[in-house]
C-alpha positions as CSV (number, residue, x, y, z in Angstrom):
1,X,-93.7,112.4,121.9
2,X,-94.3,114.1,118.6
3,X,-90.8,113.2,117.5
4,X,-91.5,109.5,118.3
5,X,-94.8,109.6,116.4
6,X,-93.0,111.1,113.4
7,X,-90.4,108.3,113.5
8,X,-93.1,105.7,113.7
9,X,-95.0,107.2,110.8
10,X,-91.9,107.2,108.7
11,X,-91.2,103.6,109.5
12,X,-94.8,102.6,108.6
13,X,-94.5,104.7,105.4
14,X,-91.2,103.0,104.4
15,X,-92.7,99.6,105.1
16,X,-95.8,100.4,103.0
17,X,-93.6,101.8,100.2
18,X,-91.4,98.7,100.3
19,X,-94.4,96.4,100.1
20,X,-95.9,98.4,97.2
21,X,-92.6,98.3,95.3
22,X,-92.4,94.5,95.9
23,X,-95.9,94.0,94.6
24,X,-95.2,96.2,91.6
25,X,-92.1,94.3,90.7
26,X,-93.9,90.9,91.1
27,X,-96.8,92.2,89.0
28,X,-94.4,93.3,86.2
29,X,-92.7,89.9,86.3
30,X,-96.0,87.9,86.7
31,X,-96.2,84.7,84.8
32,X,-99.2,85.0,82.5
33,X,-99.8,81.7,80.6
34,X,-102.0,81.7,77.5
35,X,-105.4,79.9,77.6
36,X,-104.0,77.3,75.1
37,X,-100.3,76.5,74.5
38,X,-99.0,74.0,72.1
39,X,-96.2,72.1,73.9
40,X,-95.4,69.7,71.1
41,X,-96.4,69.1,67.5
42,X,-95.2,66.1,65.5
43,X,-92.5,67.4,63.1
44,X,-93.2,67.1,59.4
45,X,-91.8,63.8,58.0
46,X,-92.1,62.0,61.3
47,X,-94.7,59.5,62.2
48,X,-96.4,59.0,65.6
49,X,-97.8,55.8,67.1
50,X,-101.2,54.7,66.1
51,X,-103.3,52.6,68.5
52,X,-106.1,50.2,67.6
53,X,-109.2,48.6,69.0
54,X,-108.2,45.9,71.4
55,X,-104.9,47.6,72.5
56,X,-104.2,47.7,76.2
57,X,-102.8,50.7,78.0
58,X,-101.2,50.7,81.4
59,X,-101.2,54.2,83.0
60,X,-99.5,55.3,86.3
61,X,-100.4,58.6,87.9
62,X,-98.6,60.1,91.0
63,X,-98.5,63.4,92.7
64,X,-94.9,63.2,93.9
65,X,-95.3,66.2,96.3
66,X,-92.1,67.8,94.8
67,X,-90.1,65.1,96.7
68,X,-90.6,67.3,99.8
69,X,-93.8,66.0,101.4
70,X,-92.7,62.6,102.8
71,X,-94.0,61.0,106.0
72,X,-91.8,63.3,108.1
73,X,-93.4,66.5,107.0
74,X,-96.1,68.7,108.4
75,X,-97.0,71.4,105.9
76,X,-98.0,75.0,106.7
77,X,-100.8,75.2,104.1
78,X,-102.5,72.2,105.8
79,X,-102.2,73.5,109.3
80,X,-98.6,72.4,110.0
81,X,-95.6,74.5,110.6
82,X,-93.0,73.7,108.0
83,X,-92.4,74.8,104.4
84,X,-89.8,72.2,103.4
85,X,-88.0,69.2,104.7
86,X,-84.1,68.9,104.7
87,X,-82.1,68.8,101.5
88,X,-80.9,65.3,102.3
89,X,-84.4,64.0,102.8
90,X,-85.6,65.7,99.6
91,X,-82.8,63.8,97.7
92,X,-83.8,60.6,99.4
93,X,-87.4,61.1,98.5
94,X,-86.6,61.8,94.9
95,X,-84.3,58.8,94.6
96,X,-87.1,56.6,96.0
97,X,-89.6,58.1,93.6
98,X,-87.3,57.5,90.6
99,X,-86.6,53.9,91.8
100,X,-90.4,53.2,92.0
101,X,-91.1,54.5,88.5
102,X,-88.1,52.6,87.1
103,X,-89.4,49.3,88.7
104,X,-93.0,49.9,87.4
105,X,-91.6,50.6,83.9
106,X,-89.4,47.5,83.9
107,X,-92.3,45.4,85.0
108,X,-94.4,46.7,82.1
109,X,-96.9,48.4,84.3
110,X,-96.5,51.9,83.0
111,X,-97.0,52.6,79.3
112,X,-97.8,56.1,80.3
113,X,-96.8,58.1,83.4
114,X,-98.6,61.2,84.6
115,X,-96.9,63.2,87.3
116,X,-98.0,66.2,89.4
117,X,-96.0,68.6,91.5
118,X,-92.8,68.1,89.7
119,X,-90.3,70.9,90.6
120,X,-87.8,72.3,88.0
121,X,-86.0,75.0,90.1
122,X,-87.7,75.8,93.4
123,X,-86.4,76.8,96.8
124,X,-88.7,74.3,98.5
125,X,-86.8,71.5,96.7
126,X,-83.4,73.1,96.9
127,X,-83.2,74.0,93.2
128,X,-83.3,70.4,92.0
129,X,-84.6,69.7,88.5
130,X,-86.8,66.8,89.4
131,X,-88.1,66.3,85.9
132,X,-84.6,65.8,84.5
133,X,-83.8,63.2,87.1
134,X,-87.0,61.3,86.3
135,X,-86.7,61.6,82.6
136,X,-83.1,60.4,82.5
137,X,-84.0,57.3,84.5
138,X,-86.7,56.4,81.9
139,X,-84.8,56.5,78.6
140,X,-87.6,54.6,76.7
141,X,-90.1,57.4,77.2
142,X,-91.0,60.6,75.4
143,X,-91.7,63.4,77.9
144,X,-93.4,66.8,78.1
145,X,-94.5,69.1,80.8
146,X,-96.6,72.1,81.6
147,X,-96.0,74.6,84.3
148,X,-98.8,75.4,86.7
149,X,-96.8,77.3,89.4
150,X,-94.3,80.0,88.7
151,X,-93.3,82.8,91.0
152,X,-90.1,84.7,91.6
153,X,-90.8,84.9,95.3
154,X,-93.6,83.4,97.4
155,X,-93.5,85.4,100.7
156,X,-95.2,82.9,103.0
157,X,-94.8,81.6,105.5
158,X,-93.3,84.8,106.9
159,X,-90.8,83.0,109.1
160,X,-89.4,81.0,106.2
161,X,-90.8,82.1,102.9
162,X,-91.2,79.6,100.1
163,X,-89.3,81.8,97.8
164,X,-88.8,80.9,94.1
165,X,-91.2,78.3,92.7
166,X,-91.1,76.6,89.3
167,X,-93.3,73.6,89.2
168,X,-95.8,71.7,87.0
169,X,-97.2,68.5,85.7
170,X,-95.6,66.0,83.2
171,X,-96.5,63.2,80.8
172,X,-94.1,60.5,80.0
173,X,-95.2,57.9,77.4
174,X,-93.7,55.0,75.4
175,X,-96.1,56.0,72.6
176,X,-95.2,59.0,70.5
177,X,-98.1,61.4,70.4
178,X,-99.2,63.6,67.5
179,X,-99.6,66.7,69.7
180,X,-99.3,67.8,73.4
181,X,-101.2,70.8,74.6
182,X,-101.4,72.8,77.8
183,X,-105.0,74.1,78.5
184,X,-105.3,76.7,81.3
185,X,-108.1,76.1,83.7
186,X,-110.6,79.0,84.1
187,X,-110.8,81.2,87.1
188,X,-108.0,82.1,89.4
189,X,-107.0,83.9,92.6
190,X,-107.6,87.6,92.9
191,X,-104.8,90.3,92.8
192,X,-102.3,90.3,94.5
193,X,-102.7,86.6,95.7
194,X,-102.5,85.4,92.1
195,X,-98.9,86.7,91.9
196,X,-97.8,84.0,94.4
197,X,-100.2,81.2,93.7
198,X,-100.8,78.4,91.3
199,X,-102.3,78.7,87.8
200,X,-103.7,75.3,87.2
201,X,-103.8,73.5,83.9
202,X,-104.7,70.3,82.0
203,X,-101.9,68.7,80.0
204,X,-103.2,66.6,77.1
205,X,-101.4,64.3,74.7
206,X,-103.1,63.2,71.5
207,X,-102.5,59.8,70.0
208,X,-104.3,58.5,66.9
209,X,-106.6,55.4,67.2
210,X,-107.9,53.3,64.4
211,X,-111.4,52.3,65.4
212,X,-113.4,49.2,64.3
213,X,-114.6,50.9,61.1
214,X,-111.1,51.8,60.1
215,X,-111.6,55.5,60.9
216,X,-108.7,57.2,62.6
217,X,-109.8,59.1,65.7
218,X,-107.9,60.6,68.7
219,X,-107.1,59.3,72.1
220,X,-106.7,62.1,74.7
221,X,-104.4,61.2,77.6
222,X,-105.0,64.0,80.1
223,X,-103.0,64.8,83.2
224,X,-104.9,67.0,85.7
225,X,-104.1,68.7,88.9
226,X,-107.1,70.6,90.2
227,X,-107.3,73.4,92.7
228,X,-106.9,72.5,96.4
229,X,-107.3,75.6,98.4
230,X,-110.4,77.1,96.8
231,X,-111.5,80.6,97.8
232,X,-114.5,80.7,95.5
233,X,-115.8,78.4,92.7
234,X,-112.5,77.5,91.1
235,X,-112.8,73.7,91.5
236,X,-116.4,73.6,90.1
237,X,-115.2,75.8,87.3
238,X,-112.4,73.4,86.5
239,X,-114.8,70.5,86.5
240,X,-117.1,72.4,84.1
241,X,-114.1,73.0,81.8
242,X,-113.3,69.3,81.8
243,X,-116.9,68.4,81.1
244,X,-116.9,70.7,78.1
245,X,-113.5,69.6,76.9
246,X,-114.3,65.9,77.1
247,X,-117.8,66.1,75.5
248,X,-118.0,64.1,72.3
249,X,-114.5,62.5,72.8
250,X,-115.0,58.8,72.5
251,X,-111.4,58.0,73.5
252,X,-110.1,59.8,76.6
253,X,-108.4,59.0,79.8
254,X,-108.1,61.7,82.4
255,X,-106.1,61.0,85.5
256,X,-104.3,62.9,88.2
257,X,-104.8,64.7,91.6
258,X,-108.3,66.0,91.3
259,X,-108.4,67.5,94.9
260,X,-112.0,66.2,94.8
261,X,-113.6,63.0,95.9
262,X,-115.0,60.9,93.1
263,X,-118.7,60.1,92.8
264,X,-119.8,57.3,95.2
265,X,-116.8,57.7,97.5
266,X,-117.8,58.4,101.1
267,X,-115.1,60.4,102.9
268,X,-114.4,60.2,106.6
269,X,-116.0,63.0,108.7
270,X,-112.6,64.3,109.7
271,X,-111.7,64.7,106.0
272,X,-114.8,66.7,105.3
273,X,-114.6,68.9,108.4
274,X,-110.9,69.8,108.2
275,X,-110.5,73.5,108.6
276,X,-107.7,73.8,106.1
277,X,-108.7,71.5,103.3
278,X,-112.0,69.9,102.4
279,X,-112.4,68.1,99.1
280,X,-115.2,68.9,96.7
281,X,-117.5,65.9,96.1
282,X,-118.0,65.4,92.4
283,X,-121.6,65.1,91.3
284,X,-122.0,62.1,88.9
285,X,-124.6,64.1,87.0
286,X,-122.1,66.7,86.1
287,X,-120.5,64.4,83.6
288,X,-122.0,62.4,80.7
289,X,-123.5,59.0,81.7
290,X,-121.4,57.2,79.1
291,X,-118.2,58.2,80.9
292,X,-116.8,56.1,83.8
293,X,-115.1,57.2,87.0
294,X,-112.6,54.6,88.2
295,X,-110.9,54.4,91.6
296,X,-109.7,52.1,94.3
297,X,-112.0,52.5,97.3
298,X,-109.9,50.2,99.5
299,X,-106.8,52.4,99.9
300,X,-106.5,56.2,100.5
301,X,-104.5,58.0,97.9
302,X,-103.5,61.0,100.0
303,X,-102.9,62.0,103.6
304,X,-103.5,65.4,105.3
305,X,-100.4,67.4,106.1
306,X,-101.2,69.0,109.4
307,X,-98.7,66.5,111.1
308,X,-96.0,64.0,110.2
309,X,-97.8,60.8,109.0
310,X,-99.1,58.6,111.7
311,X,-100.9,55.5,110.3
312,X,-103.1,55.3,113.3
313,X,-104.2,58.9,113.5
314,X,-103.6,61.0,110.4
315,X,-106.6,61.9,108.3
316,X,-106.6,60.4,104.8
317,X,-108.9,60.5,101.8
318,X,-109.1,59.6,98.1
319,X,-108.2,62.3,95.5
320,X,-106.4,60.4,92.7
321,X,-108.6,58.6,90.2
322,X,-109.5,58.3,86.5
323,X,-112.3,59.3,84.2
324,X,-112.7,57.4,81.0
325,X,-114.5,58.1,77.7
326,X,-117.1,55.7,76.4
327,X,-114.5,53.9,74.1
328,X,-112.2,53.1,77.0
329,X,-112.9,50.0,79.2
330,X,-111.2,50.1,82.7
331,X,-109.9,46.6,83.4
332,X,-108.0,47.3,86.7
333,X,-107.3,50.1,89.0
334,X,-105.1,50.1,92.2
335,X,-103.8,52.6,94.7
336,X,-100.3,51.4,95.5
337,X,-99.9,51.7,99.3
338,X,-96.4,53.1,99.9
339,X,-97.3,54.4,103.3
340,X,-96.8,58.1,102.1
341,X,-93.1,57.6,102.8
342,X,-91.8,59.8,100.0
343,X,-94.9,61.9,99.1
344,X,-98.2,62.9,100.6
345,X,-99.9,60.9,97.8
346,X,-99.8,57.2,96.9
347,X,-99.4,56.4,93.2
348,X,-102.3,54.9,91.3
349,X,-102.1,52.4,88.5
350,X,-104.7,51.5,85.9
351,X,-105.2,49.1,83.0
352,X,-107.5,50.2,80.1
353,X,-108.6,48.5,76.9
354,X,-109.6,50.5,73.7
355,X,-113.0,49.5,72.2
């Protein structure tokens, strides 16, 4: 009996040592982004595009779900069982996403494209560089990205670990900006969870605007992907950061997957009471009164991932919308109902006029 106990203690000790070594290696290799990172600055001697009062901007935003969260998927984070779909289905999803973006571009409905959950080299999407596939299909666009998820090995779910993740958000625009910057959102997960989780950010492109007085100001095109699975006050902290960042900026358009419900939107009870994901409701008073939230209340922009999509039963809600500065007039906004066939989000399109 004593011998058996010693063997068991040795096994437990070896497992504990192995786990400690694993965490130590992951900590040593941890991705630690700076609070502010310049992604692009206009080279000396080159000129960027300058917008003017009266110009119209058509913006498309879409969380593409790394081409792995189509209508066939149930996702373990949302109460499902699976970590990824098949390689064939991932390729099909990506091809459909690229085809949609190409159509919108050809139809003149996407001067700027903001994408979330774009994988560069991740096990969950079979090592595909999704950004390169999208970028090469849209040759008339400039493009930049910012990582928000990098880990050598995500050990969950235990039965089929997510493994390596390199993912982020991207801005593609026909208008050449003066600068593109990645701003890290405040807060974060505690150690050691942060080694295997997202580190969210805002990606902002700056384009000059000549206002009605002839003064040159700046339009900020902001791509956001806020925290989903909040274990504290991360989402409210991110909203506070955005409020401070946007203060005093006459020209700004912020779009993306907010993982929050916009002011005035009334979610279904099932969406609020879901045990795995419950969106934060944005308080209108948390942002200046001269800013405008814009969304399509008629069509859900995301579906919950606890089961493959069933139009008659699966819980849906609205997480994808825009926030405009006082110098930006929203003219149209639509959630394009694609039935969540190739992503767990529907794309949203908007038309804005500069004033």
